[in-house]
C-alpha positions in Angstrom: 97.8 -67.9 -103.4 97.5 -64.4 -102.4 97.8 -65.1 -98.8 101.5 -66.2 -99.5 102.5 -62.9 -100.2 101.7 -61.5 -96.8 102.9 -64.6 -94.7 105.7 -62.7 -92.9 103.5 -60.2 -91.7 100.5 -62.5 -90.9 102.8 -64.5 -88.9 104.0 -61.5 -86.9 100.3 -60.5 -86.2 99.8 -64.0 -85.0 102.8 -63.2 -82.6 101.3 -60.1 -81.5 98.0 -61.8 -80.7 99.7 -64.7 -78.9 101.9 -62.0 -76.6 98.5 -60.2 -75.9 96.9 -63.3 -74.5 100.4 -64.0 -72.6 99.8 -60.2 -71.4 96.1 -60.6 -70.3 97.1 -64.3 -68.6 100.0 -62.4 -66.4 102.7 -64.7 -67.9 106.2 -64.1 -66.8 108.7 -61.9 -68.8 110.8 -65.0 -69.8 107.4 -66.9 -71.2 106.8 -63.5 -73.3 110.3 -63.3 -74.5 110.4 -67.1 -75.9 107.3 -66.7 -77.5 108.7 -63.5 -79.4 111.7 -65.2 -80.2 110.0 -68.0 -81.8 107.8 -65.7 -83.9 110.9 -63.6 -84.6 113.0 -66.7 -85.9 109.5 -67.9 -87.6 109.3 -64.5 -89.6 113.0 -64.9 -90.6 112.4 -68.3 -92.2 108.9 -67.2 -93.8 110.8 -63.9 -95.3 113.2 -66.3 -96.8 110.9 -68.4 -98.2 108.9 -65.3 -99.8 112.0 -63.3 -101.4 111.0 -64.6 -104.8 107.3 -63.9 -104.5 105.6 -60.7 -106.3 102.4 -59.5 -106.7 99.8 -57.0 -105.3 97.2 -57.5 -102.7 94.5 -55.4 -100.9 93.3 -53.7 -104.2 96.9 -52.9 -105.1 97.6 -50.9 -101.9 100.2 -53.6 -101.0 102.8 -54.5 -103.5 105.4 -57.5 -102.8 108.6 -57.6 -104.6 112.2 -58.1 -104.2 112.8 -54.8 -103.0 110.3 -55.1 -100.1 111.1 -58.8 -99.3 114.6 -58.1 -98.9 114.1 -55.3 -96.5 111.6 -57.3 -94.5 114.3 -60.2 -94.2 116.7 -57.8 -92.5 114.2 -56.4 -90.2 113.3 -59.9 -89.2 116.9 -60.6 -88.7 117.5 -57.3 -86.8 114.5 -58.2 -84.4 116.0 -61.5 -83.5 119.2 -59.7 -82.7 117.5 -57.4 -80.5 115.6 -59.9 -78.6 118.8 -61.9 -77.9 120.8 -58.6 -77.0 117.7 -58.0 -74.8 117.6 -61.3 -73.2 117.0 -60.0 -69.7 115.8 -56.0 -70.1 117.0 -55.1 -66.6 115.2 -51.8 -66.5 111.8 -53.5 -67.5 109.6 -54.8 -64.9 109.0 -58.4 -64.9 105.1 -57.9 -64.9 105.2 -55.6 -68.0 107.6 -57.5 -70.4 104.9 -59.3 -72.0 103.5 -56.1 -73.2 107.1 -55.0 -73.9 107.7 -57.8 -76.4 104.2 -57.0 -77.9 105.0 -53.5 -78.8 108.5 -54.7 -79.9 106.6 -57.2 -82.5 104.2 -54.5 -83.2 106.8 -51.9 -84.4 108.3 -54.4 -86.3 105.3 -55.5 -88.1 104.5 -51.8 -89.0 107.8 -51.5 -90.3 107.5 -54.6 -92.3 104.1 -53.3 -93.8 105.5 -49.8 -94.5 107.9 -51.3 -96.9 105.1 -52.7 -99.0 102.9 -50.0 -99.2 102.4 -49.0 -102.5 99.6 -46.4 -101.6 99.8 -43.1 -99.3 97.0 -44.0 -96.7 98.6 -47.4 -96.5 102.0 -46.1 -96.0 101.0 -43.6 -93.3 98.7 -46.2 -91.3 102.0 -48.5 -91.4 104.2 -45.6 -90.1 102.1 -44.8 -87.4 101.5 -48.4 -86.1 105.4 -48.7 -85.9 105.6 -45.3 -84.5 103.1 -45.4 -81.7 104.5 -48.7 -80.4 107.7 -46.9 -79.9 106.2 -44.1 -78.3 104.9 -46.8 -75.7 108.2 -48.7 -75.2 110.3 -45.6 -74.3 108.2 -44.7 -71.0 108.2 -48.2 -69.6 111.8 -48.0 -68.5 111.7 -48.4 -64.6 112.2 -45.4 -62.5 114.5 -46.3 -59.7 116.3 -43.5 -59.4 113.1 -41.0 -59.9 114.6 -38.9 -62.3 111.8 -39.9 -64.8 114.1 -39.1 -67.7 112.1 -41.7 -69.7 108.9 -39.6 -69.4 110.6 -36.5 -70.7 112.0 -38.6 -73.7 108.8 -40.2 -74.5 106.8 -36.7 -74.5 109.7 -35.2 -76.9 109.4 -38.4 -78.8 105.6 -38.1 -79.2 105.7 -34.3 -80.0 108.1 -34.3 -82.7 106.5 -37.5 -84.1 103.1 -35.8 -84.3 104.7 -32.6 -86.0 106.3 -34.9 -88.5 103.0 -37.1 -89.1 101.2 -33.7 -89.9 103.8 -32.4 -92.1 103.7 -35.5 -94.0 99.7 -35.6 -94.2 99.9 -32.0 -95.6 102.5 -33.2 -98.2 100.3 -36.0 -99.2 97.2 -33.7 -99.7 99.6 -31.7 -102.2 100.5 -35.0 -104.3 97.1 -36.3 -104.2 95.7 -32.9 -105.5 98.2 -32.8 -108.2 97.8 -36.6 -109.3 94.2 -37.4 -108.4 95.2 -40.7 -106.9 97.2 -42.2 -103.7 98.4 -45.0 -105.6 102.3 -44.7 -106.3 102.1 -46.4 -109.9 99.5 -43.7 -110.8 101.2 -40.9 -109.0 104.5 -41.4 -110.6 103.8 -40.8 -114.3 101.3 -37.7 -113.3 104.1 -36.1 -111.2 106.9 -36.6 -113.4 104.9 -34.9 -116.2 104.5 -31.6 -113.9 107.8 -31.4 -111.9 108.1 -27.8 -112.8 105.1 -27.1 -110.9 106.3 -26.1 -107.3 103.7 -27.7 -105.6 104.9 -31.1 -106.8 108.4 -30.5 -105.2 106.9 -29.1 -101.7 104.6 -32.1 -101.8 107.5 -34.7 -102.1 109.5 -33.0 -99.7 107.0 -32.8 -97.0 106.3 -36.5 -97.3 110.0 -37.2 -97.2 109.8 -35.4 -93.9 108.3 -38.2 -92.3 111.2 -40.3 -92.9 113.6 -37.7 -92.3 112.3 -37.8 -88.6 112.7 -41.8 -88.6 116.3 -41.2 -90.0 117.0 -38.3 -87.8 118.1 -36.0 -90.6 118.6 -32.4 -89.5 116.3 -30.7 -88.9 114.1 -33.3 -87.7 116.8 -34.9 -85.3 116.2 -32.8 -82.0 114.5 -36.0 -80.4 117.4 -38.3 -81.0 119.9 -37.8 -78.0 116.9 -37.3 -75.3 115.3 -40.4 -76.5 118.4 -42.5 -76.7 119.5 -41.4 -73.3 116.0 -41.8 -71.6 114.8 -44.8 -73.0 115.9 -48.6 -71.4 119.2 -49.9 -73.1 117.3 -52.6 -75.0 114.9 -50.0 -76.3 117.4 -48.0 -77.9 119.0 -50.8 -79.5 115.8 -51.4 -81.3 115.1 -47.4 -82.0 118.9 -47.0 -83.3 118.8 -50.1 -85.6 115.5 -51.3 -87.5 113.6 -48.0 -88.3 116.7 -46.7 -90.1 116.7 -49.4 -92.7 113.0 -49.0 -93.3 113.3 -45.3 -93.3 116.3 -45.3 -96.0 114.4 -47.7 -98.1 111.2 -45.5 -97.9 113.4 -42.4 -99.2 114.6 -44.2 -101.8 110.9 -45.3 -103.0 109.6 -41.7 -102.3 112.5 -40.2 -104.1 111.5 -42.1 -107.5 108.6 -39.7 -107.6 110.9 -37.0 -108.5 112.6 -36.8 -111.8 116.7 -37.5 -111.7 118.6 -34.0 -111.8 115.7 -31.8 -110.3 118.2 -29.0 -109.2 116.0 -27.7 -106.2 115.5 -30.9 -104.4 119.2 -31.9 -105.1 120.1 -28.8 -103.6 117.9 -29.3 -100.3 119.0 -32.7 -99.8 122.5 -31.7 -100.1 122.3 -29.1 -97.5 120.3 -31.5 -95.3 123.0 -34.3 -95.7 125.8 -31.4 -94.9 124.0 -30.1 -91.9 123.5 -33.5 -90.3 126.9 -34.6 -90.8 128.4 -31.4 -89.2 126.0 -31.2 -86.5 126.1 -34.9 -85.6 129.6 -35.2 -85.5 130.8 -32.0 -83.7 128.0 -32.8 -81.0 129.2 -36.2 -80.6 132.7 -35.0 -80.0 131.8 -33.9 -76.4 129.4 -36.5 -75.3 130.1 -38.6 -72.2 127.1 -40.9 -72.2 127.8 -43.5 -75.0 124.1 -43.7 -75.9 124.1 -39.8 -76.5 127.1 -40.0 -78.3 125.8 -43.0 -80.6 122.7 -40.7 -81.0 124.4 -37.8 -82.4 126.5 -40.1 -84.7 123.6 -41.7 -86.0 122.4 -38.1 -87.3 125.7 -37.9 -89.1 125.3 -41.7 -90.7 121.9 -40.3 -91.8 123.5 -37.5 -93.8 125.6 -40.3 -95.6 122.8 -42.3 -96.5 121.1 -39.1 -97.9 124.3 -38.8 -99.9 123.1 -41.9 -101.9 119.6 -40.8 -102.3 120.2 -37.4 -103.7 122.0 -38.9 -106.5 118.7 -40.1 -108.0 120.2 -43.1 -109.4 119.9 -46.9 -109.1 123.8 -46.9 -108.0 123.3 -44.3 -105.7 120.0 -46.0 -104.1 121.8 -49.3 -104.0 124.8 -47.6 -102.1 122.4 -46.0 -99.6 120.6 -49.4 -98.6 124.0 -51.2 -98.5 125.1 -48.5 -96.2 121.8 -48.6 -93.9 122.1 -52.4 -93.9 125.7 -52.2 -92.5 124.8 -49.3 -89.9 122.2 -51.5 -88.5 124.7 -54.4 -88.1 127.2 -51.9 -86.7 124.8 -50.5 -84.2 123.7 -53.8 -82.9 127.5 -54.7 -82.3 127.7 -51.3 -80.2 124.5 -52.1 -78.4 125.2 -55.5 -77.6 128.4 -54.2 -75.4 126.2 -51.6 -73.8 123.4 -53.9 -72.7 126.1 -56.3 -71.3 128.2 -53.8 -69.6 125.4 -52.1 -67.8 124.7 -54.0 -64.5 121.3 -52.8 -63.4 120.2 -51.1 -66.7 121.7 -48.0 -65.9 122.9 -45.7 -68.8 126.7 -46.4 -69.7 129.1 -43.6 -69.8 132.3 -44.0 -71.9 134.5 -44.3 -68.9 132.5 -47.1 -67.8 134.4 -49.3 -70.5 137.6 -48.8 -69.0 139.4 -51.9 -69.1 136.9 -53.8 -70.8 139.5 -56.0 -72.7 140.3 -57.5 -69.2 136.7 -57.7 -67.9 135.3 -59.2 -71.1 137.6 -59.7 -74.1 134.9 -60.9 -76.5 132.9 -57.7 -75.8 136.0 -55.4 -76.2 136.6 -57.2 -79.6 133.0 -56.5 -80.7 133.2 -52.9 -79.5 136.4 -52.2 -81.2 135.3 -53.7 -84.6 131.6 -51.9 -84.3 133.6 -48.5 -83.4 136.2 -49.0 -86.4 133.3 -49.9 -88.8 131.2 -46.5 -87.9 134.5 -44.7 -88.2 134.7 -45.8 -91.6 138.3 -47.6 -91.3 138.8 -50.5 -93.8 138.1 -53.6 -94.1 135.0 -52.8 -92.4 131.6 -52.5 -93.9 131.7 -48.7 -92.7 134.6 -47.9 -94.9 133.2 -49.7 -98.0 129.7 -48.0 -97.4 131.2 -44.8 -97.3 133.6 -45.2 -100.1 130.8 -46.6 -102.6 128.6 -43.6 -101.7 131.1 -41.0 -102.1 132.6 -42.6 -105.3 129.1 -42.6 -106.9 128.4 -38.8 -105.8 132.0 -37.8 -107.1 131.1 -39.5 -110.4 127.8 -37.6 -110.6 129.8 -34.4 -110.1 129.3 -33.4 -106.2 133.0 -32.7 -105.6 132.2 -30.2 -102.7 129.8 -32.5 -101.2 132.4 -35.5 -101.1 135.3 -33.0 -99.9 132.8 -32.1 -97.0 131.7 -35.8 -96.2 135.3 -37.0 -96.1 136.2 -34.1 -93.8 133.3 -35.5 -91.6 134.8 -38.9 -91.6 138.1 -37.4 -90.1 136.2 -35.7 -87.5 134.3 -38.8 -86.6 137.4 -41.0 -86.3 138.3 -39.0 -83.1 135.6 -39.8 -81.0 135.0 -43.5 -82.1 138.9 -44.1 -81.5 138.4 -42.4 -78.1 136.0 -45.1 -77.1 138.4 -48.2 -78.1 141.2 -46.3 -76.4 139.5 -46.4 -73.2 138.4 -49.8 -73.6 141.9 -51.1 -74.2 144.0 -49.0 -72.7 142.8 -47.8 -69.4 142.7 -49.8 -66.2 139.5 -51.1 -65.1 137.5 -49.4 -62.2 135.9 -52.7 -61.0 137.9 -55.6 -62.0 135.1 -58.0 -61.9 134.7 -60.1 -65.1 131.4 -59.8 -67.2 129.7 -63.1 -67.7 128.2 -63.7 -71.0 125.7 -66.6 -71.9 126.1 -68.7 -75.1 123.5 -66.6 -77.2 125.3 -63.6 -76.6 128.8 -64.8 -77.6 127.4 -66.3 -80.8 125.7 -63.1 -81.9 128.8 -61.2 -81.0 131.0 -63.4 -83.1 128.1 -63.2 -85.9 128.2 -59.6 -85.7 132.0 -59.3 -86.2 131.9 -61.8 -89.2 129.1 -59.7 -90.8 130.7 -56.5 -90.5 133.8 -57.8 -92.0 132.1 -59.8 -94.7 130.1 -56.9 -95.9 133.3 -54.7 -95.8 135.3 -57.1 -97.7 133.0 -58.6 -100.1 130.6 -56.0 -101.0 129.8 -57.2 -104.5 127.2 -59.3 -103.7 125.4 -57.4 -101.4 125.6 -54.1 -103.8 124.3 -56.3 -106.6 121.6 -57.6 -104.6 120.8 -54.3 -103.7 121.0 -53.0 -107.2 118.4 -55.7 -108.4 116.1 -54.9 -105.7 116.0 -51.1 -106.5 115.5 -51.9 -110.3 112.2 -53.3 -109.4 111.1 -49.7 -108.3 112.6 -48.1 -111.2 
């Protein structure tokens, strides 16, 4: 049955309707969170059930295959983690929490539909569904201190998002004009045959720009530090994780429209990757707010993901997806600590982590593993992801890119280990212990195990990613 191809998304849409009903009925935040968790875990089960299914629906505008279903499973698991981390969003008023969880599910649904899009207009509408839900999540933060930083962050987020959407639409018009179709399977052979035409490359790059914005690639990164700092801790947890894997997957899909070895596009992506790495890492060095630091470091990690994309090969694409998945897990681990250290929903400074090993040993361990992994220290997934990306790039002849990327890894080690130093070697300003509930402890241990498992045994994950990428090629 065709409906089985759309089952995870259909279940998420049902969850949105339920949360809308709870919102109208004036339900409490705890009821809304319980409903959101039920639908998130249900979506995980349905995504597992749908892994082996393939086909097209909605007049071939929606493509279901291993590539899309695998990313949907990661998105569903990530949503579950975000909901557990944000079990009590301290900076979100209880009266608006049903709407808050509604928009979380809405944004995730948009990302899931985005991955299966096989046509330009479907892709654009799914991207906008996800984006507009995020635009509404940012200003929902409580304004106890009267600073209204969440409003400034939301305005910047919307403005940059609108510009990125406009650029993407302009690029779509080029691709449609050159190929005569908005369906990827029709566009691909038509565009490959005319790659010597500059309009094709301009169109492909402009469409990529929409996902550069989501992934925070230079120069579409300016919203990141302010949005990370201005949004609530729980909202930032979502923004810093799930959209990244979706954007990386869509960059892989869009890049298939260009032939491998196109020197112009490779040069452009190389420059953007290096600028992202250097700007992100050098800016992160001087940050005192840990969310801003993670925001700038996310820009640098986006540059590493781009290293896999610019090789235009199966191995590079697989490594990019592997690294993006690892980055999601590493980010969730760090934000699990931030959300629990923050007592009233306030932003956490690096100094606030002083003596964390005494106040909450498990959180300190989760933080250390997350920071070590982000820094690229073995045996964690960050090291193996960077190793696979740089090895593949080196085999393709990008020696200078690999050298500069390795230099950026060395820069990043300093500020990541500085956070661990504060957590383990300084005395706490407040000796009060941080209490954790059972679900938080289980999630923390699970994230540690996943980070280690992906780093120690990357073979199966990379093989699965390569098999999924093969369905696109």
